[in-house]
C-alpha positions in Angstrom: 0.4 0.1 0.0 1.1 3.3 -0.5 1.7 5.5 2.9 0.4 8.6 3.5 2.9 11.0 2.5 3.6 9.8 -1.0 0.0 9.8 -2.2 0.5 13.6 -0.6 3.9 14.4 -2.2 2.2 12.5 -5.6 -0.7 15.0 -5.2 1.5 17.9 -5.1 3.6 17.1 -8.2 0.2 17.0 -9.8 -0.4 20.4 -8.5 2.8 21.3 -9.7 2.7 19.9 -13.4 -0.9 21.3 -13.9 0.4 25.1 -12.9 3.2 25.3 -15.2 0.8 23.2 -17.7 -1.5 26.7 -17.1 2.0 29.4 -17.2 2.5 27.5 -20.3 -0.5 28.2 -22.0 -0.8 32.0 -20.9 2.9 32.0 -22.3 1.9 30.5 -25.8 -0.5 32.2 -28.1 -1.1 28.8 -29.9 -2.4 27.3 -26.9 -4.1 29.6 -24.8 -5.4 32.8 -26.2 -6.4 30.4 -27.8 -5.9 28.8 -30.7 -9.1 31.0 -32.2 -6.9 34.3 -31.8 -4.2 32.8 -33.3 -5.5 31.3 -36.3 -7.3 34.9 -36.6 -3.5 36.1 -36.9 -2.2 33.9 -39.4 -5.4 33.6 -42.4 -3.9 32.0 -45.6 -3.8 34.2 -48.8 -6.8 33.8 -51.5 -4.4 32.8 -54.3 -3.5 29.7 -52.0 -5.8 26.7 -52.7 -7.7 26.0 -49.7 -7.8 22.3 -50.0 -4.4 20.1 -51.8 -4.3 16.3 -51.8 -2.0 14.8 -54.1 -1.7 10.9 -55.1 -3.6 10.2 -51.6 -3.8 6.5 -50.9 -5.2 4.4 -48.5 -4.5 0.5 -47.8 -6.9 -0.9 -45.4 -5.7 -4.9 -43.7 -8.9 -7.1 -43.6 -9.4 -10.8 -42.6 -8.0 -12.3 -39.3 -5.8 -15.2 -40.0 -4.5 -14.3 -44.6 -4.7 -10.3 -44.7 -5.1 -8.9 -47.2 -5.1 -5.3 -48.4 -8.0 -3.2 -50.3 -7.7 0.1 -51.3 -10.1 2.5 -50.3 -8.2 5.5 -52.2 -6.2 4.7 -55.2 -4.0 7.7 -55.8 -6.6 10.8 -55.5 -5.4 13.7 -57.1 -7.9 17.3 -56.6 -7.6 20.9 -55.5 -10.1 23.5 -53.5 -10.0 26.9 -54.4 -10.9 29.1 -51.2 -14.1 30.8 -51.3 -16.6 28.1 -52.6 -18.6 24.8 -51.9 -17.2 22.2 -53.0 -19.2 19.1 -53.6 -17.6 15.6 -52.9 -20.1 12.5 -54.9 -19.5 9.2 -54.9 -21.8 5.6 -54.2 -21.5 3.7 -50.9 -17.8 2.6 -50.4 -16.4 5.2 -52.7 -14.0 6.2 -50.4 -15.4 9.8 -49.6 -15.7 9.4 -45.7 -12.2 7.7 -46.0 -10.5 10.9 -47.1 -12.4 13.1 -45.2 -10.8 10.3 -42.4 -7.2 11.3 -43.6 -7.8 15.0 -43.9 -8.4 15.3 -40.1 -5.9 13.0 -39.4 -7.7 10.6 -38.0 -6.7 7.9 -39.8 -3.5 7.9 -41.6 -2.7 7.4 -45.5 -0.6 4.9 -46.6 1.1 7.1 -49.4 0.4 10.4 -51.0 0.3 14.2 -49.4 -2.3 16.6 -48.3 -2.2 19.9 -47.8 -5.2 22.3 -45.2 -4.9 26.1 -45.6 -0.6 25.8 -46.9 -0.3 23.4 -44.3 0.6 19.8 -44.1 -2.6 17.8 -42.7 -0.3 16.7 -39.7 0.3 20.0 -38.5 -1.8 20.6 -35.2 -2.0 24.2 -35.0 -3.8 24.2 -38.9 -6.8 22.2 -37.5 -8.1 25.1 -35.2 -9.2 26.6 -38.3 -11.3 23.9 -39.5 -14.3 22.5 -38.5 -15.8 19.0 -39.1 -19.7 17.5 -38.9 -19.2 13.6 -38.9 -21.5 11.6 -40.7 -22.3 9.6 -37.6 -21.5 12.0 -34.6 -21.5 10.7 -31.6 -21.9 13.7 -28.0 -21.8 13.6 -24.9 -25.3 12.0 -23.7 -25.6 13.6 -20.5 -24.6 17.3 -21.4 -27.2 19.7 -22.7 -26.7 22.0 -26.1 -25.9 24.7 -24.2 -23.0 22.7 -22.2 -21.6 20.8 -25.3 -21.0 24.1 -27.5 -19.6 25.7 -24.4 -17.1 22.7 -24.0 -16.0 22.8 -27.6 -15.5 26.6 -27.1 -13.1 25.8 -24.4 -11.6 23.5 -26.2 -10.2 26.4 -29.2 -9.4 28.1 -26.0 -11.9 30.8 -26.7 -12.8 32.9 -23.1 -15.9 32.6 -21.3 -17.9 35.9 -22.6 -17.0 34.8 -26.0 -17.9 31.3 -25.6 -21.4 31.9 -24.5 -21.9 34.6 -27.1 -20.6 31.8 -29.8 -23.2 29.2 -28.0 -26.3 31.5 -28.3 -25.7 32.8 -31.5 -24.9 29.3 -33.0 -27.7 27.4 -31.5 -30.1 30.2 -33.0 -27.9 29.8 -36.3 -29.1 26.4 -36.9 -32.2 26.8 -36.1 -32.8 24.7 -32.6 -35.4 25.6 -30.4 -34.7 28.1 -27.1 -36.2 25.0 -24.8 -34.1 22.5 -26.0 -31.2 24.3 -25.2 -30.7 23.3 -21.9 -32.0 19.6 -22.8 -29.7 16.3 -22.7 -28.9 15.5 -25.9 -29.8 11.6 -25.1 -33.0 13.4 -25.4 -32.2 14.8 -28.8 -33.8 13.7 -32.4 -31.6 12.4 -35.3 -32.4 15.8 -36.7 -31.8 18.2 -33.4 -28.6 15.7 -32.9 -26.9 17.2 -36.7 -28.3 20.7 -36.1 -26.0 20.6 -32.4 -23.3 19.2 -34.7 -23.2 21.6 -37.5 -23.1 24.3 -35.2 -20.3 22.6 -33.2 -18.5 22.6 -36.3 -18.8 26.7 -36.0 -17.6 27.1 -33.3 -14.4 28.4 -33.4 -15.5 31.0 -36.5 -13.2 28.4 -39.0 -12.2 29.0 -42.5 -13.0 25.3 -44.0 -15.8 23.3 -42.8 -15.9 19.6 -43.4 -19.1 18.5 -43.9 -20.3 15.1 -44.3 -23.7 14.0 -45.1 -24.7 17.6 -42.9 -28.2 16.7 -44.3 -28.8 13.8 -43.0 -31.6 12.8 -40.6 -33.3 16.4 -41.7 -36.7 16.5 -42.4 -37.9 19.1 -45.8 -38.1 22.2 -43.6 -34.8 21.2 -41.6 -32.8 20.7 -45.3 -33.8 24.0 -46.2 -32.4 25.6 -43.5 -29.2 24.0 -43.5 -28.9 24.4 -47.3 -29.6 27.9 -46.4 -26.7 28.1 -43.5 -24.3 26.5 -46.0 -24.7 28.5 -48.4 -24.7 31.8 -46.3 -21.2 30.5 -45.6 -19.9 30.8 -48.7 -21.3 34.7 -48.8 -18.7 35.0 -45.5 -15.7 34.0 -47.7 -15.9 30.0 -46.2 -14.7 27.1 -48.0 -17.1 24.0 -47.6 -16.0 20.6 -48.3 -19.5 18.6 -48.7 -20.2 15.3 -49.3 -24.0 14.5 -49.8 -25.8 11.9 -51.7 -28.3 13.8 -52.2 -27.6 15.1 -55.5 -30.0 18.1 -56.1 -28.8 19.7 -53.0 -25.6 19.5 -54.1 -26.5 21.1 -57.7 -28.1 24.0 -55.7 -25.4 24.7 -53.2 -22.0 23.3 -54.8 -19.5 25.5 -57.3 -17.4 22.7 -58.1 -18.0 19.0 -57.2 -15.6 15.9 -57.9 -17.1 12.4 -58.2 -15.2 9.6 -56.7 -15.3 5.6 -58.1 -13.7 2.8 -56.9 -11.4 5.5 -54.6 -10.4 6.9 -57.8 -11.2 10.9 -59.2 -14.0 9.8 -62.1 -14.7 13.6 -63.0 -13.9 17.0 -61.0 -14.5 20.5 -62.2 -17.3 23.3 -62.2 -21.0 22.3 -62.9 -21.3 23.9 -66.0 -18.1 22.2 -67.4 -18.8 18.7 -66.8 -22.4 19.1 -68.4 -20.7 20.8 -71.5 -20.9 17.2 -73.5 -24.4 17.2 -74.1 -24.8 20.6 -75.7 -26.2 20.9 -78.8 -29.4 18.7 -77.8 -32.3 20.7 -77.8 -35.8 19.6 -76.3 -39.1 20.8 -77.7 -42.8 20.6 -75.7 -46.0 21.1 -77.2 -49.3 19.8 -76.7 -52.6 19.1 -78.8 -50.3 17.4 -82.2 -50.9 13.7 -82.9 -47.5 12.2 -82.3 -47.5 9.7 -85.0 -48.5 12.6 -87.6 -45.1 15.0 -86.1 -42.6 11.4 -86.6 -43.6 11.3 -90.2 -43.4 14.7 -91.3 -39.8 15.0 -89.4 -38.6 11.5 -89.6 -35.3 10.5 -88.2 -34.0 14.2 -87.3 -36.4 14.3 -84.7 -37.2 11.8 -81.5 -40.5 12.1 -80.4 -41.9 10.8 -77.4 -45.5 11.2 -75.6 -45.7 12.3 -72.2 -48.8 12.3 -69.5 -48.7 16.2 -70.4 -48.2 16.7 -74.2 -45.3 15.9 -76.7 -41.9 15.7 -76.1 -39.5 16.0 -79.2 -35.5 16.0 -79.0 -33.2 17.2 -82.0 -29.7 16.6 -82.2 -29.0 20.3 -83.9 -30.5 23.5 -83.5 -30.8 24.4 -86.2 -33.7 21.4 -86.3 -35.8 23.3 -84.2 -38.0 25.5 -87.0 -38.4 22.4 -89.0 -40.7 21.3 -85.7 -42.0 24.1 -85.0 -43.1 24.4 -88.9 -44.4 20.5 -88.5 -46.8 21.8 -84.8 -48.1 24.3 -86.8 -49.5 22.1 -89.7 -50.3 19.3 -87.0 -52.4 22.2 -85.2 -50.3 21.8 -82.1 -49.0 24.5 -79.8 -45.6 25.1 -78.7 -45.0 25.3 -75.3 -41.2 25.5 -74.7 -37.8 25.1 -76.3 -34.8 24.4 -74.3 -30.9 23.3 -74.6 -30.9 19.7 -72.7 -28.2 19.7 -69.9 -26.6 16.9 -68.4 -28.2 16.0 -65.3 -25.9 15.7 -61.9 -27.6 12.3 -61.7 -26.2 11.0 -65.2 -22.9 12.5 -64.3 -22.9 10.3 -61.4 -24.0 6.9 -62.9 -21.4 7.4 -65.9 
């Protein structure tokens, strides 16, 4: 057994260590002042890419007796410019979450390099300048929403007044009802926890926010509110790196997208650039005409399809539109619209 004197000496030594640690934090601007103050004074020039990934590879060992390698990421390279919302797409198992975990330094890459805000992902000080919402966040069940955000703010070195202000601002911003602020998180629904997760990702006022399936568990109203919140981050000059399976949200929000397939980059660029391959095809919508009559008049130059609301006529060249309109007049049809066919994000995703 330990003697009482030994226990007292050990306790005194522990107090001395804590005192020295506190003094060190007061002297080091990266630790206490906190990380937030130090990060604010070390902003990255806008000319520098927000995220750079070069030949990133990640292998997992699977199996028990005879282990084998499974490659989750295979030579992934991409660049994300600052101030944009970047959509990261891929089927289940494509490697999206693995990429995020590597960037967050939760797992280590097998090969390749990655930089965030011009710094290697292993640079701890850089992590004070980013926010992260995982796909399935797990929080301390017995803390309230207010206590949890206050705790997150303290991890970033925010003072008490700033923590309280940021907590109230963010809980209001994610539209969490005031009566839920002091309720334990274990009593929250999936959608409410998702809102708290978004708030904690913003508590340090980050330059880049990484979001893994941010719409998960939200009802239609909640999705609209979160979509507006993400769009507002762009107006503040922040960069958002977002993984999502909801293609409609990606189309509305994102400036650029990357599509990942089997750990490899399949396509990347702005939506306009990726859709450019379908330029030239024109769609004519009409009503009141007989489809068979139009097929006979237009021949093989047009594809006539019957729909629930009328007719859909596709031509491969906009110069054929005049012939379609003339045929509609002769068939006593009514022209509804003429528009170029744009490849949808879903078609790009499935290619």
